[in-house]
PLY file of the C-alpha trace (Angstrom):
ply
format ascii 1.0
element vertex 297
property float x
property float y
property float z
element edge 296
property int vertex1
property int vertex2
end_header
29.90 82.28 -51.29
30.70 85.76 -50.15
30.52 89.40 -51.55
34.20 90.75 -51.37
34.95 94.32 -52.19
38.17 95.25 -53.90
39.30 98.74 -52.99
42.08 100.13 -55.03
44.16 102.96 -54.08
45.36 104.23 -57.37
43.76 106.52 -59.97
45.84 105.17 -62.86
44.38 102.35 -64.98
47.50 100.77 -65.94
49.11 100.90 -62.40
50.49 97.71 -60.86
48.02 98.04 -57.97
45.23 97.83 -60.53
46.67 94.82 -62.29
47.06 93.15 -58.85
43.48 93.82 -58.10
42.62 92.13 -61.43
44.49 89.01 -60.50
43.06 88.90 -56.83
39.45 89.18 -58.17
40.10 86.15 -60.64
41.40 84.16 -57.68
38.59 84.89 -55.42
36.14 84.08 -58.16
37.90 80.85 -58.79
37.28 80.08 -55.04
33.52 80.68 -55.46
33.17 84.27 -54.25
31.60 87.37 -55.96
33.86 90.33 -56.16
33.26 94.03 -56.91
36.00 96.45 -57.68
36.08 99.97 -56.70
39.25 102.02 -57.54
40.31 105.65 -56.85
39.85 106.48 -60.52
35.96 105.92 -60.24
35.79 108.49 -57.53
35.30 112.23 -58.61
38.84 113.79 -57.98
37.32 116.85 -56.10
35.06 114.77 -54.13
37.77 112.49 -53.14
40.22 115.41 -51.97
37.27 117.29 -50.13
35.68 114.44 -48.51
32.33 114.97 -50.31
30.21 112.09 -49.22
27.07 113.56 -51.22
28.84 112.96 -54.48
27.30 110.08 -56.37
30.72 108.35 -56.99
31.21 108.38 -53.16
27.65 107.26 -52.54
28.46 104.27 -54.78
31.62 103.42 -52.84
29.74 103.43 -49.41
27.04 101.27 -50.85
29.55 98.73 -52.31
31.47 98.55 -49.02
28.26 98.43 -46.83
27.15 95.34 -48.96
30.48 93.55 -48.67
31.26 90.62 -46.44
34.93 91.18 -46.62
37.31 93.95 -48.06
40.48 93.63 -49.78
42.42 96.95 -49.82
44.97 96.99 -52.73
47.52 100.08 -52.38
50.64 101.41 -54.19
53.22 101.57 -51.48
55.02 105.13 -51.35
57.83 105.60 -48.95
57.08 102.45 -47.00
53.45 103.48 -46.54
50.09 102.94 -48.23
49.35 105.70 -50.73
47.50 108.93 -49.66
44.82 107.99 -52.06
44.05 104.97 -50.13
43.94 106.77 -47.06
41.42 109.30 -48.54
39.14 106.42 -49.79
38.92 104.94 -46.25
38.26 108.52 -44.90
35.17 108.68 -47.09
33.45 105.85 -45.22
31.04 106.64 -42.36
31.72 105.62 -38.81
31.17 101.87 -38.34
31.19 101.12 -42.04
33.47 98.11 -41.56
31.79 96.83 -38.38
32.71 92.97 -38.29
34.18 93.05 -41.76
37.49 91.12 -42.33
39.94 93.34 -44.27
43.22 92.23 -45.98
45.89 94.60 -47.00
47.83 94.03 -50.25
50.60 96.46 -51.30
52.21 96.92 -54.63
55.80 98.50 -54.44
59.31 98.24 -55.38
60.33 96.20 -52.23
60.71 92.42 -52.38
57.58 90.38 -52.16
56.88 89.20 -48.65
54.91 89.89 -45.60
55.48 93.37 -44.36
53.97 94.40 -41.04
55.20 98.08 -40.97
53.63 98.87 -44.47
50.15 97.88 -43.28
50.31 99.36 -39.81
48.66 102.83 -40.62
46.10 101.06 -42.86
45.12 98.66 -40.03
44.55 101.63 -37.71
42.24 103.33 -40.13
40.36 100.06 -40.48
40.07 99.51 -36.68
38.63 103.17 -36.61
35.89 102.06 -38.82
35.24 98.90 -36.61
36.82 96.59 -39.17
38.80 93.47 -38.54
42.24 93.92 -40.11
44.14 90.68 -40.74
47.39 90.86 -38.72
49.88 91.45 -41.61
50.12 93.16 -44.88
51.25 91.42 -47.95
53.84 93.15 -50.07
54.03 92.36 -53.79
56.81 93.59 -55.80
55.95 95.37 -58.95
58.60 93.48 -60.80
56.56 90.14 -59.81
53.67 91.46 -61.69
53.18 91.22 -65.39
50.23 92.46 -67.43
49.49 90.75 -70.77
46.51 92.49 -72.42
43.60 91.85 -70.44
45.20 89.34 -68.06
47.56 89.56 -65.09
50.06 87.11 -64.09
52.45 86.96 -61.00
55.60 85.37 -60.36
55.46 81.94 -58.63
56.49 83.23 -55.11
54.02 86.17 -55.51
51.20 84.11 -56.63
51.67 81.68 -53.69
51.68 84.40 -51.34
48.50 86.12 -52.58
46.55 82.65 -52.63
47.72 81.99 -48.98
46.65 85.54 -47.95
43.31 84.97 -49.67
42.77 81.80 -47.98
43.57 83.47 -44.69
40.77 86.05 -45.67
38.38 83.18 -46.17
39.11 81.64 -42.69
38.66 85.15 -41.05
35.29 85.41 -42.87
34.14 82.15 -41.49
35.40 82.98 -38.01
33.60 86.43 -38.12
30.28 84.64 -38.93
30.89 81.91 -36.34
31.70 84.34 -33.66
28.46 86.19 -34.06
26.26 85.76 -30.93
23.70 83.26 -31.49
21.38 82.30 -34.53
20.58 85.10 -36.91
16.85 84.85 -36.82
14.28 83.81 -39.26
15.15 84.53 -43.06
12.00 85.34 -44.86
11.34 86.38 -48.59
10.33 89.70 -49.59
6.64 89.01 -50.05
6.45 87.64 -46.51
8.25 90.61 -45.27
5.61 92.95 -46.95
2.71 90.92 -45.33
4.26 91.21 -41.74
5.06 94.96 -42.27
1.30 95.55 -43.31
0.37 93.64 -40.00
2.35 96.09 -38.03
5.91 94.84 -38.01
8.64 97.52 -37.69
10.82 97.82 -40.77
14.33 98.39 -39.60
16.89 99.36 -42.33
20.36 98.86 -41.15
22.30 100.00 -44.05
25.00 102.49 -43.65
23.44 105.00 -46.30
20.08 103.91 -47.87
20.31 106.86 -50.13
23.39 105.17 -52.04
21.15 102.23 -52.93
17.40 101.96 -53.37
16.87 104.87 -51.05
15.13 104.64 -47.61
12.07 102.22 -48.14
8.61 103.62 -47.28
7.78 103.43 -43.52
11.24 102.07 -42.78
13.32 103.15 -39.69
16.92 103.72 -40.43
19.56 102.75 -37.74
23.02 101.80 -38.64
24.12 98.39 -37.64
26.92 100.05 -35.30
24.10 101.95 -33.49
21.65 99.01 -32.97
22.73 97.76 -29.60
22.49 101.52 -28.31
19.15 102.46 -29.81
17.38 99.06 -28.81
19.04 98.38 -25.53
16.31 98.48 -22.73
15.74 97.91 -18.99
13.05 98.13 -16.42
13.54 101.71 -15.86
14.81 102.59 -19.40
12.58 101.60 -22.28
14.19 101.17 -25.85
14.27 104.30 -27.90
12.24 102.97 -31.02
10.50 99.63 -29.92
10.35 97.05 -27.04
11.14 93.46 -27.43
7.47 92.62 -27.81
7.40 94.18 -31.31
7.65 92.17 -34.47
10.72 93.51 -36.41
11.70 92.88 -39.99
15.35 94.02 -40.65
16.74 94.70 -44.29
20.29 95.47 -45.26
22.14 95.51 -48.58
23.05 91.78 -48.06
21.55 88.91 -45.73
24.81 88.78 -44.02
24.60 92.43 -43.06
20.89 91.95 -41.78
21.68 88.75 -39.97
24.32 90.68 -37.96
21.85 93.21 -36.84
19.24 90.49 -35.98
21.72 88.57 -33.79
22.38 91.98 -31.86
18.48 92.49 -31.52
18.12 88.83 -30.31
21.03 89.20 -27.87
19.17 92.19 -26.37
16.05 89.96 -25.88
14.17 90.70 -29.14
12.78 87.31 -30.27
10.30 88.30 -32.85
12.86 89.26 -35.53
13.28 88.20 -39.00
15.53 89.49 -41.95
14.94 89.58 -45.74
16.49 87.33 -48.22
17.82 89.19 -51.18
18.12 92.36 -49.13
16.76 95.91 -49.93
16.80 95.49 -53.57
14.41 92.44 -53.48
12.19 94.02 -50.89
11.97 97.33 -52.90
11.28 95.32 -55.97
8.41 93.42 -54.19
6.99 96.61 -52.99
6.99 98.12 -56.47
5.19 94.83 -57.73
2.64 95.06 -55.11
1.94 98.80 -55.46
1.43 98.17 -59.40
-0.97 95.26 -58.64
-3.25 97.29 -56.42
-3.67 100.20 -59.15
0 1
1 2
2 3
3 4
4 5
5 6
6 7
7 8
8 9
9 10
10 11
11 12
12 13
13 14
14 15
15 16
16 17
17 18
18 19
19 20
20 21
21 22
22 23
23 24
24 25
25 26
26 27
27 28
28 29
29 30
30 31
31 32
32 33
33 34
34 35
35 36
36 37
37 38
38 39
39 40
40 41
41 42
42 43
43 44
44 45
45 46
46 47
47 48
48 49
49 50
50 51
51 52
52 53
53 54
54 55
55 56
56 57
57 58
58 59
59 60
60 61
61 62
62 63
63 64
64 65
65 66
66 67
67 68
68 69
69 70
70 71
71 72
72 73
73 74
74 75
75 76
76 77
77 78
78 79
79 80
80 81
81 82
82 83
83 84
84 85
85 86
86 87
87 88
88 89
89 90
90 91
91 92
92 93
93 94
94 95
95 96
96 97
97 98
98 99
99 100
100 101
101 102
102 103
103 104
104 105
105 106
106 107
107 108
108 109
109 110
110 111
111 112
112 113
113 114
114 115
115 116
116 117
117 118
118 119
119 120
120 121
121 122
122 123
123 124
124 125
125 126
126 127
127 128
128 129
129 130
130 131
131 132
132 133
133 134
134 135
135 136
136 137
137 138
138 139
139 140
140 141
141 142
142 143
143 144
144 145
145 146
146 147
147 148
148 149
149 150
150 151
151 152
152 153
153 154
154 155
155 156
156 157
157 158
158 159
159 160
160 161
161 162
162 163
163 164
164 165
165 166
166 167
167 168
168 169
169 170
170 171
171 172
172 173
173 174
174 175
175 176
176 177
177 178
178 179
179 180
180 181
181 182
182 183
183 184
184 185
185 186
186 187
187 188
188 189
189 190
190 191
191 192
192 193
193 194
194 195
195 196
196 197
197 198
198 199
199 200
200 201
201 202
202 203
203 204
204 205
205 206
206 207
207 208
208 209
209 210
210 211
211 212
212 213
213 214
214 215
215 216
216 217
217 218
218 219
219 220
220 221
221 222
222 223
223 224
224 225
225 226
226 227
227 228
228 229
229 230
230 231
231 232
232 233
233 234
234 235
235 236
236 237
237 238
238 239
239 240
240 241
241 242
242 243
243 244
244 245
245 246
246 247
247 248
248 249
249 250
250 251
251 252
252 253
253 254
254 255
255 256
256 257
257 258
258 259
259 260
260 261
261 262
262 263
263 264
264 265
265 266
266 267
267 268
268 269
269 270
270 271
271 272
272 273
273 274
274 275
275 276
276 277
277 278
278 279
279 280
280 281
281 282
282 283
283 284
284 285
285 286
286 287
287 288
288 289
289 290
290 291
291 292
292 293
293 294
294 295
295 296
């Protein structure tokens, strides 16, 4: 089971792209995944245009993407390209926000349903710039193949088959991205065990893109984004690591276990063997810390 974020590049609630996203979410949930939808309408309009990353609605977008194992970008097609709103959404994400994350592009427009490499080219470039893993071809769904019935959305048979095939491809890409990671992810520990190790001197390493968008930076934690782990922790005989050497115990936390597993793999590849990551992520660790503080009063 994976957490898959659905990013909709339309601010209109009844837009075909929004209806397509609803259908995609239902299919993914039938396949056993958890989905979380963020559309442009949920982002403050001024913050979207100005690129205000301190706006709470933008912080929520960053937190959702940071926690996601995969991303589906669903965009209206305007003049054979993804909408400007979709591009603005991606520009709000910090550098490396999609590191190792498979990304599927689905477009809703007036063209015939089918695969459309040209329509997704610009978006794939934006995804690569964020270190994401774009699937090779965009899927174009004709708005005439999308029908909304009250709270439900149905697709014409051809469109439905194509969407299901694309989502199956996304699942395969997600499996490959996990299998291709270098080595085992290290020990997975519960939040209480993590707290004990931190009290005994382990370094708490928070690798979320933006901790402030979630629980906030945990007390005593050092924040290093996943994309920067290899640079910060690389060491040699003449060049010690900037934060901690390989002899140090390290507890890694992210929004999700998959995110922290990616960071622990990088650390193990650099020679750090005393590394563990937290089951349930930052939310569980923060809750355990609150319970521990209350018990000590």
